[in-house]
C-alpha positions as a Markdown table, in Angstrom:
| # | Residue | x | y | z |
|---|---|---|---|---|
| 1 | Gln | 27.8 | -30.9 | 25.5 |
| 2 | Val | 29.9 | -28.8 | 23.2 |
| 3 | Gln | 29.6 | -25.0 | 22.8 |
| 4 | Leu | 31.0 | -23.0 | 19.9 |
| 5 | Val | 31.4 | -19.3 | 20.0 |
| 6 | Glu | 32.3 | -17.4 | 16.8 |
| 7 | Ser | 33.6 | -13.9 | 16.3 |
| 8 | Gly | 35.1 | -11.7 | 13.6 |
| 9 | Gly | 32.4 | -11.3 | 11.0 |
| 10 | Gly | 31.4 | -7.9 | 9.6 |
| 11 | Leu | 31.2 | -5.7 | 6.5 |
| 12 | Val | 34.1 | -5.5 | 4.1 |
| 13 | Gln | 34.7 | -4.1 | 0.6 |
| 14 | Pro | 35.6 | -6.4 | -2.3 |
| 15 | Gly | 39.2 | -7.4 | -2.1 |
| 16 | Gly | 39.4 | -6.9 | 1.6 |
| 17 | Ser | 40.1 | -9.3 | 4.4 |
| 18 | Leu | 38.5 | -10.7 | 7.5 |
| 19 | Arg | 39.5 | -13.2 | 10.1 |
| 20 | Leu | 37.0 | -15.4 | 11.8 |
| 21 | Ser | 37.6 | -17.2 | 15.1 |
| 22 | Cys | 35.7 | -20.0 | 16.9 |
| 23 | Val | 36.3 | -21.3 | 20.4 |
| 24 | Ala | 35.0 | -24.7 | 21.4 |
| 25 | Ser | 34.3 | -25.5 | 25.0 |
| 26 | Gly | 32.7 | -28.2 | 27.0 |
| 27 | Ser | 33.3 | -32.0 | 27.1 |
| 28 | Ile | 35.3 | -32.5 | 23.9 |
| 29 | Phe | 38.5 | -34.5 | 23.4 |
| 30 | Ser | 40.8 | -35.0 | 20.5 |
| 31 | Pro | 40.8 | -36.1 | 17.8 |
| 32 | Tyr | 38.1 | -34.0 | 16.2 |
| 33 | Ser | 37.7 | -31.9 | 13.1 |
| 34 | Met | 37.0 | -28.2 | 13.2 |
| 35 | Gly | 35.9 | -26.1 | 10.3 |
| 36 | Trp | 33.7 | -23.5 | 8.7 |
| 37 | Tyr | 30.6 | -23.7 | 6.6 |
| 38 | Arg | 28.5 | -20.9 | 5.1 |
| 39 | Gln | 25.0 | -20.3 | 4.0 |
| 40 | Ala | 24.0 | -17.5 | 1.7 |
| 41 | Pro | 20.3 | -16.3 | 1.4 |
| 42 | Gly | 18.3 | -18.9 | -0.6 |
| 43 | Lys | 21.1 | -21.4 | -0.7 |
| 44 | Gln | 22.1 | -24.5 | 1.1 |
| 45 | Arg | 24.8 | -24.5 | 3.7 |
| 46 | Glu | 28.1 | -25.4 | 2.1 |
| 47 | Leu | 31.6 | -26.4 | 3.3 |
| 48 | Val | 34.2 | -23.7 | 3.3 |
| 49 | Ala | 37.2 | -25.3 | 5.0 |
| 50 | Thr | 37.9 | -28.0 | 7.6 |
| 51 | Lys | 41.0 | -29.0 | 9.5 |
| 52 | Thr | 41.6 | -32.2 | 11.5 |
| 53 | Ser | 43.5 | -32.5 | 14.8 |
| 54 | Gly | 46.4 | -33.9 | 12.8 |
| 55 | Gly | 46.6 | -30.9 | 10.6 |
| 56 | Ser | 45.0 | -32.0 | 7.3 |
| 57 | Ser | 43.0 | -29.3 | 5.6 |
| 58 | Asn | 40.2 | -29.4 | 3.1 |
| 59 | Tyr | 38.9 | -26.4 | 1.2 |
| 60 | Ala | 36.0 | -25.6 | -1.1 |
| 61 | Asp | 37.3 | -24.9 | -4.7 |
| 62 | Ser | 35.7 | -21.5 | -4.5 |
| 63 | Val | 38.0 | -20.3 | -1.7 |
| 64 | Lys | 41.2 | -22.1 | -2.5 |
| 65 | Gly | 44.1 | -19.7 | -2.6 |
| 66 | Arg | 42.1 | -17.0 | -0.9 |
| 67 | Phe | 41.1 | -18.5 | 2.5 |
| 68 | Ala | 43.3 | -20.2 | 5.0 |
| 69 | Ile | 42.2 | -22.3 | 8.0 |
| 70 | Ser | 44.3 | -22.8 | 11.1 |
| 71 | Arg | 43.7 | -24.1 | 14.5 |
| 72 | Asp | 45.2 | -24.0 | 18.0 |
| 73 | Asn | 44.6 | -27.3 | 19.5 |
| 74 | Ala | 45.7 | -26.2 | 23.0 |
| 75 | Lys | 43.0 | -23.5 | 22.9 |
| 76 | Asn | 40.4 | -25.5 | 21.1 |
| 77 | Thr | 40.2 | -22.6 | 18.6 |
| 78 | Val | 39.9 | -22.6 | 14.8 |
| 79 | Tyr | 40.5 | -19.5 | 12.6 |
| 80 | Leu | 39.6 | -18.6 | 9.1 |
| 81 | Gln | 41.7 | -16.0 | 7.4 |
| 82 | Met | 39.7 | -14.7 | 4.4 |
| 83 | Asn | 41.5 | -12.6 | 1.8 |
| 84 | Ser | 40.5 | -11.2 | -1.6 |
| 85 | Leu | 36.9 | -11.3 | -0.6 |
| 86 | Lys | 34.3 | -11.3 | -3.3 |
| 87 | Phe | 30.6 | -10.4 | -3.4 |
| 88 | Glu | 29.8 | -14.0 | -3.5 |
| 89 | Asp | 31.5 | -14.7 | -0.2 |
| 90 | Thr | 28.6 | -12.9 | 1.5 |
| 91 | Ala | 26.9 | -15.4 | 3.9 |
| 92 | Val | 26.4 | -16.4 | 7.4 |
| 93 | Tyr | 29.5 | -18.4 | 8.4 |
| 94 | Tyr | 29.1 | -21.3 | 10.9 |
| 95 | Cys | 31.8 | -22.9 | 12.9 |
| 96 | Asn | 31.6 | -26.7 | 13.0 |
| 97 | Val | 33.1 | -29.4 | 15.2 |
| 98 | Ala | 32.7 | -33.0 | 14.1 |
| 99 | Trp | 33.4 | -35.4 | 17.0 |
| 100 | Met | 32.3 | -38.9 | 17.9 |
| 101 | Gly | 30.0 | -39.1 | 14.9 |
| 102 | Arg | 28.1 | -35.9 | 15.8 |
| 103 | Asn | 28.2 | -32.4 | 14.3 |
| 104 | Tyr | 28.1 | -29.3 | 16.6 |
| 105 | Trp | 27.4 | -25.8 | 15.3 |
| 106 | Gly | 28.0 | -22.3 | 16.4 |
| 107 | Gln | 25.4 | -19.6 | 16.1 |
| 108 | Gly | 26.8 | -18.1 | 13.0 |
| 109 | Thr | 28.5 | -14.8 | 12.1 |
| 110 | Gln | 27.5 | -12.6 | 9.2 |
| 111 | Val | 30.1 | -11.7 | 6.6 |
| 112 | Thr | 29.0 | -9.1 | 4.1 |
| 113 | Val | 31.1 | -8.1 | 1.1 |
| 114 | Ser | 29.8 | -4.9 | -0.3 |
| 115 | Ser | 31.1 | -1.7 | -1.9 |
């Protein structure tokens, strides 16, 4: 069983920054991918960014140049640094681990960009 605990969401003004964190615990062993997805009201869940154990990153076009994903393999932790936030970044952000053909999800953390 894999558990994911997210933190770091909140309310921020346009142009501001937030940093999300997610810690994975339980029976999980490298290699596995960690990442972030988001779901806005009335929309489907979408990929934001992922990072493999080997360090390869993948970003949605909408966040390239503004968001940065990083991970600490020793701590089973993934981070998402979000800069230059826009209204359209408002969503529930979910941590994801892809391992052994299965996807594991956190409970989600709300990010609201509002003036």
